[in-house]
N, C-alpha and C positions, 0 to 999 in steps of 0.2 A: 443445346446442352442442358440436361436435367440436373438441377441443383437439389441435393437431398440432405446436406449437412452445412453447418456453419463454416467449416473449413473450405468446402467447395464454394460457398457464397463469397467468402473472403478472397479466395483465389480469383474469382470472376471480377471482383472489384479491382484487384491489383492489375488484372489484365486490361481493364478499361482505363485505369490511370496510366499504365505503360503505353497503351495505344495513343492516348492523348498527348503524352510527352513526345513520342516518336513522330506523331503527325505534326506537332509544332516544330520539331527539329527539321523534318523534311520540307515543311513550308518555308522555314527560314533559309534553307539551302536552295530553294527553288526546284527541288527534285519532284515534288508532288504538290499540286494546288487543286483543291476541290472548289467547285462553285458554291455559291451561297446556299442553294437548295440542298446540295449534298451534305454540306457541313451542318445545316439545320436539322436534316434528317438523322444524321449520326448522333448529334447532340441530344435530340429528342429521344432516340432509342436508348441512349445511355442513361438519361434521366429516368426513363420508364423502368429500366432494369434496376437501377440503384434504388428506386422507390419500392419495387417489388421485393428485392433482396432485403432492404431495410425493414420492411414490414414483416417478413418471414423469419429473419435471422438478426442477431445482434452483431452487426458488421462495423468495421472501422472504415469510414469513407475517405479519410485523409491521414497525413502523417501525424498530425496532432492527436487525432483519435487513437491511432496505433500506439503512440507513446503512452497515452493514458491507459490503454488496455494492458500494456506491459506492467504498469504500476498496479493495476487491478489484479493481474495474475499473481504478482508477488504478494500483495496484501491478502489475496484469497488463500494462497498456500500457507502463509504464516498464520492466518486466522484459523485455517483448518487444523493445523498442528496444535495451536494453542487451545482450540475448543476440544480436540480429542484429549489433550493432557488434562484439561479441566474436568472432563467426564471421568477420567481415570482417578484423579485425586478426590472427586466428589464421592465416588463409590467407597473409597477407602476411608473417607472422613466419617461416614455414618454407618459403615457396614456392621460394626460390632453392636449397634443398637437394635438390629433387626433379628427376628427369629428365623429359623430355617425356611419356613413356608414363605415368609415375606421376602427373604433373599432370593428364592427361586422365582417368585412372581416378578420382582423388580428386574431381575436379569433377563427373563424372557420378554417382558414388556419393553424393556429398553432396546433389546436386539431387534425384535419384530417392528416396534414402533418407528425406530429410526430408519429401518430398511424401507418401510412403506412411505415414510415421509420423504425419503430421497427421491423415489420415483414420482411422488406427488409434486415435489418441487421441480423435477426435471421437465414436467409438462407445462410449467408456468414460469420457467426461468430460461429465456432464450440465450442469455449470456453464458450460463453454465457456472458462474462463480459461486452462487449460493448452493447449487447442486453439489459442487465439489466439497463445500463445507459439510453438508449433510452426509455425503457419502463416506467421508473419512470418519465422521462420528459414528456412522452405522458400522463401519468396519471395526473401529475401536471397541464399540459395545459388544460386537459378536466375539471378538478375541477375549474380552473380559468375561463374557458369558461362558465360553468353554473353559477358560482357566479357573474361574471361581466356582463353577459347578463341579469341576473336577476336584477342587479342594473341599467343597462342602460334602461330597459323597466319597471322598478319599479314593479317587480313581488314579490309577497309575498313569503318569504322563506318557504320551505316545506321539510318534511322528505323524499319525493320522490326523491330528489336529491341524497340522500345517496344510494338509490337503483340503480340509474343510475351509480354512481361512483363504486359501488360494481360490477355491470355487466361488466363495462369496465376493471376493475382490474382483474376479474376472466377470462375474455377473453384473456387478455395479459398473465396471469399466466399459463393457460392451453395451450394457443397457442404457447408460447415460453418457457415453463417449468421453470418458475421463482417463487420460493417460496416467495421472497420479495413482489411481487405483489399479491400473494395469501394471505399473511398477511394483506395487504392493503384492499383487497376485503372482507376478513372476518371481519375486523374492521368496514367497512362501512355497511356490511350486518347485523352485530350485532347491530349497531346503528339504522338502519332502523327498524328492527323487534322490538327492545325495544321501539323506539319512537312511532311506530304504536300501540303497546300494551298500551302505555300511553295515546294516543289519544282516544282509545276505552273506556278508563275509564274517559274521559272528561277532560284530562289534555292537556295543550299546549306542543307540542312535544319537545321544547327546555328545558323543566323542567323535562325531564324523569329521569335525574340522581338523583333527590331528593328522588326517591323511588326505592331502589335496586331490589325489586321484579320484576320490569319490565324486567330485564335481565334474569330471570329464563327460560322463554319459549324459548329464542334463544339458551340456553345451550343445550337443547335436540335436537334442529334442527342441530346445528353445529356438535354435537357428532355423529349423525346418518348419516351424509352425506357420510362418507366412507363405510357405510353399504349398501348404495344405489348405489354408483358409484364405478367402478373399477379403482383403482389408481395404478395398478402394473406398468404402464409406467411412473409414476411420483414419483420419489424417495422423500420420506419425506412428501408428500402432505397429506396422510391419518393421519399421526401422528400430523401434524399441525392442521387439523380439530378437531381431538379428544382433543388435549391440549387446543385449543381455547374454545371448548365446556365446558371442565372442569373448565377453568378459569372463564367463564361466570356463572358457577354454584357456585364454591367455594368462589369467592370473594364477591358476594352479601350475601351469607350465613355467611361469616366471619364478614361482616359489620353489618348485622342484629343481629348476636350473641352478639354484643357489643353496638348496638344502636337500641333498640326495637321501638323507636318512628318513625323510618323510614318504618314501616311495615303497610300494609293495614289491618292486622288482628285486629279485635275488642277486644283486650285483653290488660291487663296491660303490660307495657314495660318490666318489669322483667320476666313475664311469657313468652313473645315472645323471649326474649334473651335466656332464658333457653331452650326453644324448639329448637331454631336454633343452639344452642351449641350442643345439642344431635344429631340434624340432621347432623351437620357438621362431627361429629365423625362417625356416621353411613354411611354417603355418602363417606367419605374418605376410610373407611374400605371396603365398597362395590367396590370402584374403584380399590383398591389394589387387592381384590379377583378376579374381572373381568379381570384385566390386567394380572394377573398370569395365569388365566384359558385360556385366548385367546392369550397369549404370546405377549402382548402389553407392552413393556417396558416403553413407554412414559406414559401410563395410570398408571402403577405401581409407577413410580417415582413421578408423579404429586400427586397421592393419598397419598404417604408417606410424601411428603413435607407438604401438607395441614393437614394431621393427626397430624404431629409434631407441626405445627403452632397453630392448635386448642388446642393441649395439653399444649403448652407453654403459650398460652394466659390464659388458666384457671389457670396454676401455678402462673402467675403474679397476677391474681385477688385474689387468695387464700392466697398467702404467701409473696408477695413483701413487704407489710407493717408489717408483723408479724415476719419475719425471718431476721437474719443478712445477709448481702449481700453474704458473702462467703458461708453460708449454702444454700442460694437460688440457687446459681450457681452450687454448689456441687450436689444438688438434680437434677438440669437440666442435668448435666453431667451424673449422674447415670441413669437417665431415657433414655438418648441417648444411653448409653451402653446397657441397657435392650432392647430397640428397635432394636439395631444392632444384639444382640444375637437372638432375636425372628426371625428376617428376615433371619439371617444366617441358623438357624435351619429349617425354612420354605424352604429355597433354597435347603438345603440338602435333605429334604423329597421329594421335587419335582424332584430332580435329581435321587433319588432312584426309584421313581415311573416311570419316563421316561425310566430308564434302565430295 
């Protein structure tokens, strides 16, 4: 197996640890006993692999290291957000003291300098934590660059800026293997496509949020990206695209299922709400089915969450005013147990079929 990324290296380490635990369990049960030479050979190979992977990638070799890495990820994220905010307020602190030429030079230098610094750090930071800090600062500087240059030269705000922000975020995400920047890029891309859909209908692009149906076209686009691009080198990227697409689908459907006046459809509000409620249940069930069929746990989980949300929303509409509070929540609990039982049975049937 050729290891080309930190995520793959970490998966190989976890496979080694799982093998060691299973071997110890089998030895204790007397089901498998290796002779001294075989055990020594396996242990020697594992030490060699761990040494090679540790030299090439920043890996967690045990549970303690994994716990520390979790803390480092949280600290890295908080530090990245704080540093980006610091850059933003630093610009505004001294901006009025600079003339136009100096302002343009500072903006361009900040944007290009932080972008190049991110890739320079990426080659020298196997852990990726400092690269994440630099990448978010580079993205923030680029956003400030476009916004403030537009203000300096009195340019009309346009949704095309969202496309430029998305392009930079995706370059940083794929160039440095950063899911945080991937999320930023997806948000900007979703905003651009939705705004452009709104402008085609004659609406000003900043008013796109008034009509949730503008976000439906981008849902299909985001969900299909992993089908078009190979993401095996990027751990978690495919799931992030799919979940983002499902959120852009289910959230507008959920809103329209309770607010029919926000739809373009030339129907009564009650009819629109009923139609979107049925569509919500059907789409959530379809997501669960597709996720199970394709072994996409992220799609299954998202589908289950929104199926339950749609179900509980209807329960609230039907029974909140009619039933005592204890009875309402008892019904909700019983339905949750029923859903759990159905999913458990489904899982068992899938396991028998795979066997």
